[in-house]
C-alpha positions, 0 to 999 in steps of 0.5 A, a space after each residue: 212119446 213127444 220128442 222135445 226139439 232143441 231150442 237152438 239150431 246150428 245151421 251149417 251148409 257146406 259146398 265144394 268150390 275149386 277143390 276147397 270146402 266152404 261153409 255158411 253158418 248161423 244159429 237159429 232160435 225160433 224166428 231169430 238168427 244169430 250170425 250171417 248165413 249169407 256170409 261164406 267162409 272156409 270150412 276149415 276156419 269154421 271147424 277150428 273156431 267151432 272146436 275152440 267154442 266147444 272147448 270154451 263151453 266145456 270149461 265154463 265155470 258153473 258159477 250162478 250169476 243170480 246174485 250179480 244182477 239181472 240177466 241184462 246186467 250180467 250180459 252187459 258185464 260180459 260184453 264189456 269184458 269181451 269187447 273192451 277187456 273191462 272186468 269191473 262187473 266180475 270184480 263186483 261179483 262176490 268171490 268170483 275173482 278169487 275162484 275163477 280165472 278171467 278171460 275176455 272170451 270165456 263166456 262167448 257162445 259163438 265161434 270167434 274169428 269167422 266172418 259169419 259171426 263178426 259183430 255178434 255177441 252171445 254168452 252162455 252162463 248159469 243164472 238161477 240154476 239154469 244155463 242161459 244162452 243170451 244174445 244181442 241182435 246185430 244193431 239192436 239193444 234188445 237182449 234175448 235169452 233162452 234156457 239151454 243145456 250146455 252139454 246138449 249145445 256142445 253135441 249140437 255143435 259137433 253134429 252140425 260140423 259132421 253133417 
């Protein structure tokens, strides 16, 4: 039997220093890294931010954005909502505003308010019947995407915190 490896690795390393637990964290997809693994943070902050991320991921609307444009347009619309509170992309999506509550961080797929992910952007959304994890590399215009099972991503996050 061939074991299928999860396409996104949540890398967490913990260390105890002066009686306090610290951590380093990033996401790895093939040869690309989301987050700054060299950035050390309090483990409790990462734990809280990741718990918030898990809650947000579980509450993502199952709306399929395939008719809202291409992946880049969806990403840019979510980015505008996330960074500037500009929901104009969602206003153009048929019936979205009637069915779902808007929040600037709703689709964000990274832990928020922790040093390692400052400036990073990644979103999880349904597109053409698949959940996509889409991100923009720091200081780049390139948007990358992979198909990623939402529930498996949640499990991966939970396991990374326990290790």
